[in-house]
C-alpha positions, 0 to 999 in steps of 0.5 A, spaced: 500 500 500 502 506 498 500 513 500 502 521 499 502 527 503 496 529 507 492 534 503 491 539 508 494 541 515 490 544 521 488 543 528 482 540 531 479 546 533 472 548 536 469 542 532 462 539 532 464 534 537 465 539 542 472 536 544 478 539 549 485 536 550 486 533 557 493 530 559 495 523 562 489 519 560 491 513 556 488 512 550 482 517 552 486 523 549 479 527 549 474 528 554 467 531 552 463 537 553 456 537 552 454 535 545 450 541 543 446 536 538 443 532 543 437 530 544 436 529 536 429 530 534 429 528 527 424 532 522 417 529 522 417 529 514 423 524 514 420 520 520 414 519 516 418 515 511 422 510 515 420 503 513 417 497 517 424 493 516 430 495 520 436 497 516 440 493 522 436 487 520 438 488 512 445 489 514 445 482 518 446 485 525 445 479 530 446 474 525 450 468 527 451 465 520 455 468 514 452 471 508 453 476 503 451 483 504 444 486 502 444 493 499 441 498 505 442 505 502 445 508 496 442 504 491 442 507 484 435 506 483 432 508 490 425 505 489 429 498 489 430 498 497 426 499 503 430 506 505 429 509 498 424 514 500 429 516 505 435 516 500 430 521 496 429 525 502 437 526 503 437 529 496 433 535 498 437 537 504 441 544 502 440 543 495 442 551 493 448 551 498 453 554 494 459 549 496 454 543 495 452 546 488 460 547 486 462 540 489 456 537 485 458 541 478 465 539 479 463 531 480 458 532 474 464 534 470 468 528 472 462 523 471 462 526 464 469 523 462 468 518 457 472 511 457 476 508 452 474 501 449 479 495 451 484 495 445 489 490 443 492 484 446 493 484 454 500 487 456 504 482 460 508 484 466 509 480 472 505 482 478 510 487 481 511 491 475 504 492 475 504 494 482 509 499 480 506 502 474 500 503 478 504 507 484 507 511 478 500 514 475 499 520 480 506 523 478 503 522 471 500 528 469 497 525 463 492 521 468 492 526 474 491 534 474 495 540 475 492 542 482 492 535 485 494 528 485 490 522 481 489 518 488 493 519 495 493 511 497 492 505 493 492 497 494 490 491 491 486 485 494 484 478 491 477 478 490 472 475 495 465 473 493 463 475 500 464 482 499 459 482 493 452 484 494 446 479 493 444 479 486 450 482 483 456 478 480 463 479 479 467 475 475 474 479 476 480 476 480 482 483 483 480 489 486 484 495 486 482 500 491 484 507 491 484 512 497 482 520 497 484 524 503 479 530 505 481 537 506 481 537 514 480 544 515 473 543 511 471 536 514 472 538 521 466 543 520 462 537 520 456 537 520 456 544 516 454 544 509 462 545 507 463 538 510 458 535 506 461 539 500 468 536 501 465 529 501 462 530 495 468 533 492 472 527 494 467 522 491 468 526 485 476 525 485 474 518 486 470 517 480 475 521 476 481 516 478 477 510 478 475 511 471 482 513 469 485 507 472 480 503 468 481 507 462 489 506 463 488 498 463 483 498 457 488 501 453 493 496 455 488 490 453 485 489 460 478 489 461 477 494 467 470 496 471 470 502 475 466 503 482 465 509 485 462 511 492 457 512 495 453 508 490 458 502 488 452 497 488 456 491 486 461 491 492 462 493 499 468 498 499 471 497 506 472 490 507 477 490 500 480 496 503 482 493 509 484 487 506 489 491 501 492 494 507 489 501 508 488 500 515 483 497 520 476 498 522 474 503 527 469 503 532 465 508 528 464 503 522 470 507 518 477 505 516 482 508 521 489 509 517 495 511 520 496 517 515 489 520 514 485 517 520 478 516 517 478 522 513 478 519 506 474 516 501 474 510 497 473 508 489 475 501 486 477 498 479 475 491 478 480 487 473 483 481 471 490 484 470 495 480 475 497 485 480 500 483 486 495 483 492 498 488 497 498 486 505 493 487 510 496 492 516 494 492 523 497 497 528 492 495 534 486 500 532 482 495 536 485 496 543 485 503 542 478 504 540 476 499 546 478 505 551 477 511 547 470 514 547 471 520 542 466 518 537 461 515 541 460 522 545 461 526 539 455 522 535 449 526 536 444 520 535 448 516 539 449 510 534 456 508 536 456 502 541 462 501 546 462 494 544 463 489 538 457 486 535 455 480 531 454 482 523 453 476 518 457 471 523 463 476 524 464 480 531 466 487 529 465 494 530 458 496 528 454 503 527 446 503 529 444 504 522 437 506 524 439 511 529 445 514 524 441 515 518 436 520 520 441 525 523 446 523 517 440 525 512 438 531 516 445 534 515 447 532 508 452 526 511 454 528 518 461 526 518 462 528 525 465 521 527 470 521 522 472 529 524 472 527 531 476 521 531 483 523 534 487 519 528 484 524 523 488 530 526 493 531 521 500 528 523 497 524 529 496 517 526 503 515 525 505 517 533 499 514 535 501 507 531 508 508 534 505 509 541 501 503 541 506 498 538 511 500 544 505 498 548 504 492 545 511 490 545 511 491 553 505 487 554 508 481 550 515 481 552 
């Protein structure tokens, strides 16, 4: 897995999580102030759209047997899912906010880019050379842009059918994962519209990069399919990103990466080009999250549990979908938990990882 320098710097500031530093408290780097968003009262118009079936049930909360995931939100056609009316309601939040309008326009421009057809016989490289060629793309202005990199992280995983949504088929053997860091100065304003606009902006970058990487592969004779969040529809993004080395799952349900914390977005490319899978990385996030309560205290609808739960046969950190969604919708994507996460503060992650590694060495020696 490779990564670049963070896109932005800045302190935590007086962010939406209402946190202050407190010294000498182990992993609990912060203590909460009263949460100004609690108690949260969802808009009655949105409440009227809540379906009878729980989103947690769709996600498989409490199920002891493994199964493939079911699409719970962000359907290309909202009418095909139980929460589709709520998804449509989301689109009506702050439709005229200038920052959101600009971000949507930029993303639409990127979506309009055409992709080449598969051309010629497949180029042959050994797996390590394919990885090296992918890693070099952000520096190639033919694929990037004059003002930013094509992507900030990359990794490759062997495709796992357990990542594919029910009703979908994936035949490709590899999934290339791409990561896109938020501008922390923007995301720390969550849940203000500027943070939502930053998310849209990074999903735009993600779309552009996935299409250009897929196009690059097609011009070398390999079929490739780009997938961009949030409407990936075919494949879950977080499991392959963890498998290819982006980081570990945090208590807030997002990946924690050593460099960017949870402040980044994902896209992917499906292909049979023989890239070498990149290794999974572990740096003791579990032990950190077990004793840290920052995101729990910051979450307005109290959707983040202090313990792991069983989801489709796997014990993992899980965010209560039914509690989270109304506030998420009402604030055009919230993002409080990822902005409040101590790992997301620029320059903090590597030091935290080193501290946890030293602690682990002491306990095992």
